C-alpha positions as CSV (number, residue, x, y, z in Angstrom):
1,M,-53.0,103.9,6.7
2,A,-54.6,104.3,10.5
3,E,-55.9,107.0,11.3
4,I,-53.5,108.9,13.1
5,R,-54.8,109.7,16.7
6,F,-54.0,111.8,19.9
7,D,-55.7,110.4,22.7
8,D,-54.0,110.8,25.6
9,R,-51.4,113.2,24.7
10,V,-50.8,117.5,25.7
11,A,-50.8,119.6,22.8
12,V,-49.4,123.5,23.8
13,I,-50.2,125.6,21.3
14,T,-48.2,129.2,21.1
15,G,-49.6,131.9,18.8
16,A,-53.1,129.8,18.6
17,G,-56.6,132.2,18.5
18,G,-56.5,132.3,14.6
19,G,-54.2,131.7,11.9
20,L,-52.2,128.4,11.5
21,G,-52.4,128.3,15.4
22,R,-55.9,127.9,15.4
23,A,-55.7,126.0,12.1
24,Y,-53.5,123.2,14.5
25,A,-55.5,123.7,17.5
26,L,-58.9,122.0,15.7
27,L,-57.3,119.5,13.8
28,L,-55.5,118.0,17.0
29,G,-58.1,118.2,19.2
30,S,-60.3,116.8,16.8
31,R,-58.0,113.8,17.5
32,G,-58.0,113.5,20.2
33,A,-55.6,115.8,21.8
34,K,-56.0,117.8,24.8
35,V,-55.1,121.4,24.3
36,V,-54.2,124.4,25.9
37,V,-54.5,127.4,23.5
38,N,-52.0,130.1,23.8
39,D,-52.4,133.0,22.0
40,L,-52.1,136.6,23.7
41,G,-54.4,138.6,21.3
42,G,-52.2,141.7,20.3
43,S,-52.2,143.2,16.9
44,V,-50.3,142.1,14.2
45,D,-47.4,144.3,15.2
46,G,-47.7,142.8,18.6
47,V,-49.5,146.2,20.3
48,G,-52.5,145.3,23.8
49,G,-53.8,142.1,24.4
50,D,-57.4,140.2,24.1
51,N,-58.4,137.2,26.0
52,T,-61.6,136.7,22.9
53,P,-59.0,134.6,20.2
54,A,-58.0,132.0,23.1
55,Q,-61.2,131.6,24.3
56,S,-62.7,131.1,20.8
57,V,-60.9,128.6,19.5
58,V,-61.0,126.8,22.6
59,D,-64.7,127.2,22.5
60,E,-64.6,125.8,19.3
61,I,-63.2,122.5,20.5
62,K,-65.0,121.8,23.1
63,A,-67.9,122.5,21.2
64,A,-66.2,119.1,18.2
65,G,-66.3,117.1,21.8
66,G,-63.0,117.7,22.4
67,E,-60.9,119.3,25.5
68,A,-58.7,122.4,25.3
69,V,-57.8,125.5,27.8
70,P,-57.2,128.9,27.3
71,N,-54.1,130.7,28.0
72,Y,-52.9,134.1,27.7
73,D,-49.6,134.6,28.8
74,S,-46.5,135.9,26.2
75,V,-43.7,134.0,25.2
76,S,-41.8,136.4,25.2
77,D,-40.8,136.5,28.4
78,W,-39.2,133.1,30.7
79,E,-41.6,133.7,34.0
80,S,-44.3,133.9,31.5
81,A,-43.4,131.1,29.0
82,Q,-42.9,129.1,31.7
83,K,-47.0,129.2,32.6
84,I,-48.4,128.8,29.7
85,V,-46.2,125.2,29.6
86,Q,-47.4,124.8,33.6
87,T,-51.1,125.1,32.7
88,A,-50.8,122.0,30.4
89,V,-49.2,120.7,33.5
90,D,-52.1,121.5,35.9
91,S,-55.1,121.1,33.7
92,F,-54.1,118.1,31.9
93,G,-51.1,116.8,34.2
94,K,-48.0,116.9,31.6
95,I,-47.2,118.4,28.2
96,D,-46.0,115.9,24.7
97,I,-46.7,118.0,22.1
98,L,-45.1,122.0,22.2
99,I,-45.6,123.4,18.6
100,N,-44.0,127.2,18.5
101,N,-46.4,129.4,16.7
102,A,-46.5,132.8,18.0
103,G,-45.3,135.6,15.7
104,I,-45.8,139.3,14.8
105,L,-44.1,141.7,12.1
106,R,-42.7,144.9,12.3
107,D,-41.8,145.6,8.7
108,K,-39.4,148.0,7.5
109,S,-36.0,148.4,6.0
110,L,-33.1,148.1,7.6
111,Q,-32.0,151.7,7.0
112,K,-35.7,152.5,8.7
113,M,-36.1,149.9,11.5
114,S,-36.0,151.3,14.6
115,I,-34.1,148.7,17.3
116,E,-37.1,148.6,19.0
117,D,-38.7,147.1,16.0
118,Y,-35.2,144.8,15.9
119,E,-35.6,143.4,19.5
120,L,-40.2,142.9,19.9
121,V,-39.0,140.6,16.6
122,R,-36.5,138.9,17.8
123,S,-38.0,138.9,21.8
124,V,-41.4,137.4,20.1
125,H,-39.6,134.3,17.4
126,L,-36.7,133.0,18.9
127,D,-36.6,134.0,22.4
128,G,-40.6,133.1,22.5
129,T,-39.7,129.4,21.1
130,F,-36.4,129.2,23.2
131,F,-38.1,130.1,26.4
132,C,-41.2,126.9,25.4
133,T,-39.1,125.4,24.8
134,K,-36.7,125.5,27.2
135,A,-39.4,124.9,30.1
136,A,-41.1,122.1,28.4
137,F,-38.0,120.2,28.0
138,P,-37.7,118.9,31.4
139,H,-40.7,117.7,31.1
140,M,-40.5,115.5,27.7
141,R,-37.4,114.4,29.1
142,E,-38.7,113.0,32.3
143,A,-41.4,110.9,30.3
144,S,-39.0,110.2,27.8
145,Y,-42.0,111.6,25.4
146,G,-42.0,114.9,23.5
147,R,-42.7,115.9,20.0
148,I,-41.4,120.0,19.4
149,V,-42.6,121.8,16.1
150,S,-40.7,125.4,15.8
151,T,-41.7,127.5,13.1
152,A,-39.8,129.4,10.6
153,S,-40.3,131.5,7.3
154,G,-39.0,131.4,3.9
155,T,-37.6,134.6,4.7
156,G,-34.9,133.5,6.7
157,V,-34.6,130.7,4.8
158,Y,-34.2,132.4,2.0
159,G,-34.7,136.4,1.9
160,N,-37.0,139.0,1.7
161,F,-36.5,143.2,1.7
162,G,-38.2,144.6,4.5
163,Q,-38.2,141.7,6.9
164,T,-34.3,142.0,8.7
165,N,-35.7,140.9,11.3
166,Y,-38.0,138.6,10.8
167,G,-35.8,136.6,8.8
168,A,-32.8,137.1,11.7
169,A,-35.4,135.5,13.9
170,K,-36.7,132.5,12.4
171,M,-33.7,130.8,10.9
172,G,-32.4,131.4,14.5
173,I,-35.1,129.0,15.3
174,V,-33.6,126.6,12.4
175,G,-30.6,126.6,14.4
176,L,-32.4,126.4,17.7
177,T,-34.2,122.8,16.7
178,N,-30.6,121.4,15.4
179,C,-29.4,121.6,18.6
180,V,-32.3,120.7,20.5
181,K,-32.2,117.4,18.3
182,Q,-29.3,116.6,19.8
183,E,-30.3,117.2,23.3
184,G,-33.3,115.6,23.0
185,F,-32.6,112.6,20.8
186,K,-31.9,110.4,23.5
187,Y,-34.9,110.9,24.8
188,N,-37.5,110.1,22.9
189,I,-37.7,114.6,22.0
190,L,-37.7,115.0,18.0
191,A,-37.6,119.0,16.9
192,N,-38.5,119.6,13.9
193,V,-39.1,122.8,11.7
194,I,-42.2,123.9,9.2
195,V,-42.2,126.8,7.1
196,P,-45.7,127.9,6.4
197,Q,-47.3,129.6,3.6
198,A,-50.5,130.5,4.4
199,G,-52.9,133.4,4.5
200,T,-53.6,134.9,7.4
201,R,-54.2,138.3,9.5
202,M,-50.3,138.8,9.3
203,T,-49.4,137.1,5.8
204,A,-52.4,139.1,4.4
205,T,-51.0,142.6,4.9
206,V,-48.5,142.0,1.8
207,L,-50.4,139.3,-0.1
208,P,-52.6,140.0,-2.6
209,P,-56.6,138.8,-1.4
210,N,-56.8,135.9,-4.4
211,V,-53.2,134.7,-3.1
212,V,-54.9,134.6,0.6
213,E,-57.6,132.9,-0.1
214,K,-55.0,129.6,-2.2
215,L,-53.3,129.8,1.6
216,K,-55.4,128.1,3.9
217,P,-53.8,127.4,6.7
218,E,-56.0,124.2,7.2
219,Y,-53.8,123.3,4.0
220,V,-50.5,123.6,6.4
221,A,-52.2,121.9,9.4
222,P,-51.6,118.0,8.3
223,I,-47.4,117.7,8.1
224,V,-47.3,119.5,11.3
225,G,-49.5,117.2,12.9
226,W,-47.8,114.5,11.5
227,M,-44.6,116.1,12.9
228,A,-46.1,115.9,16.5
229,S,-47.9,112.5,16.0
230,E,-46.1,109.4,17.9
231,G,-45.6,108.5,13.9
232,C,-43.5,110.8,13.3
233,D,-39.7,109.1,12.9
234,V,-37.8,111.8,11.6
235,T,-36.0,115.2,14.0
236,G,-34.1,117.9,13.0
237,M,-35.9,118.3,9.8
238,L,-37.4,121.4,7.8
239,F,-40.4,121.3,5.8
240,M,-41.8,122.4,4.0
241,A,-46.4,123.9,3.6
242,G,-48.5,125.7,1.7
243,A,-51.5,125.8,-1.1
244,G,-51.2,121.7,-0.9
245,Y,-47.9,121.9,-1.3
246,F,-44.8,119.4,1.0
247,S,-41.9,119.4,0.1
248,R,-38.0,119.3,2.6
249,S,-35.6,122.1,2.3
250,A,-31.8,121.1,4.0
251,I,-28.7,122.9,4.2
252,V,-25.9,121.5,2.4
253,E,-22.3,122.0,1.7
254,G,-20.3,121.2,-1.4
255,P,-17.2,119.0,-1.3
256,G,-15.5,122.2,-1.8
257,I,-11.6,122.0,-2.2
258,F,-8.1,121.7,-0.6
259,L,-6.2,124.3,0.0
260,D,-2.9,123.2,2.1
261,P,-2.7,125.3,4.4
262,E,1.4,124.6,4.4
263,T,1.7,126.3,1.6
264,S,0.0,129.9,2.6
265,P,-3.1,130.1,0.2
266,S,-3.8,133.6,-1.0
267,M,-6.6,135.3,-1.6
268,E,-5.5,135.0,-5.4
269,D,-5.2,131.0,-4.9
270,V,-8.7,131.6,-3.4
271,A,-10.5,133.5,-7.0
272,A,-8.5,130.3,-9.5
273,Q,-10.9,127.8,-7.1
274,I,-14.6,129.8,-6.8
275,E,-16.3,128.5,-9.2
276,T,-15.5,124.7,-7.7
277,I,-15.6,126.3,-3.9
278,K,-19.7,127.5,-4.7
279,S,-20.6,124.4,-6.7
280,L,-22.7,121.9,-4.6
281,E,-22.7,119.2,-7.4
282,G,-21.5,116.5,-4.9
283,G,-22.3,118.1,-2.3
284,R,-24.3,116.4,1.4
285,E,-26.3,117.7,4.4
286,Y,-24.9,117.1,8.1
287,G,-26.3,115.8,10.8
288,S,-24.1,117.8,14.1
289,V,-21.3,120.0,13.8
290,T,-19.2,116.6,14.3
291,E,-20.0,115.4,11.8
292,Q,-18.6,118.1,9.3
293,S,-15.8,119.4,11.1
294,A,-14.9,114.7,10.6
295,Y,-15.1,115.4,7.2
296,V,-12.5,118.8,6.7
297,F,-10.4,116.5,10.0
298,S,-10.7,113.6,7.5
299,K,-8.7,115.5,4.7
300,M,-6.2,117.2,7.0
301,K,-2.5,116.3,6.7
302,F,-1.3,115.2,10.5
303,D,2.6,114.6,12.0
């Protein structure tokens, strides 16, 4: 297979001062992409700021013969998110690729979680993904080209104790991407989601050191690079990756059962059919809510 290259492509990668973002930036930079390395440089819980991480990754890319510039703005504010994208336009004339990777953690059980902890995690993950995507979209639409990769989490897809803020924000990114794929498709803007399992400073707080060592960020980067490439031909998909494992996850709806609404089905009628209602056997994915609604409408009786 021909080598996947990013020559003449411009990529913005948020949260790229370390961990997964750094791995993505180094990979794309090594394959010819001009990279905007964004990182606020704060702590894992979103406190403080430091220019060193972003500049360090820029220096690594340049030392290897690539092109890169740093950006230190926060993704969680609309005005500053626009500055992140504008850095790409000002420095390299355009933006072709956006990898939404920035994130923080403030883990607590639901009962103990403060409203501030919830709102800050949501603002960085979900709002930040929305703001950066919204800022990049007009440029991509005008160029009739774009690749957007956003970061969800197994916590959002499957759940995890003590991370209601993180899980809600991350699954919100899946819903956001499902809508962006609808609006971007005719402009050759493809939007997909990565669910990484990686040993980073965030996961090092909850995973044993020997597990962190096996989950190198570099093991996730290949599929993210593919999603960011011209060769990517899918949109609205959810990919899992970590420790050499690559897979796709999907929301599947079972065929269900139709109880005639004219007979006013009761709770007892539903309870009697709950095993059939729960079954995913013969289930399918839907490309849009329009497709799903069409299936439901096809079973309805109209005068």
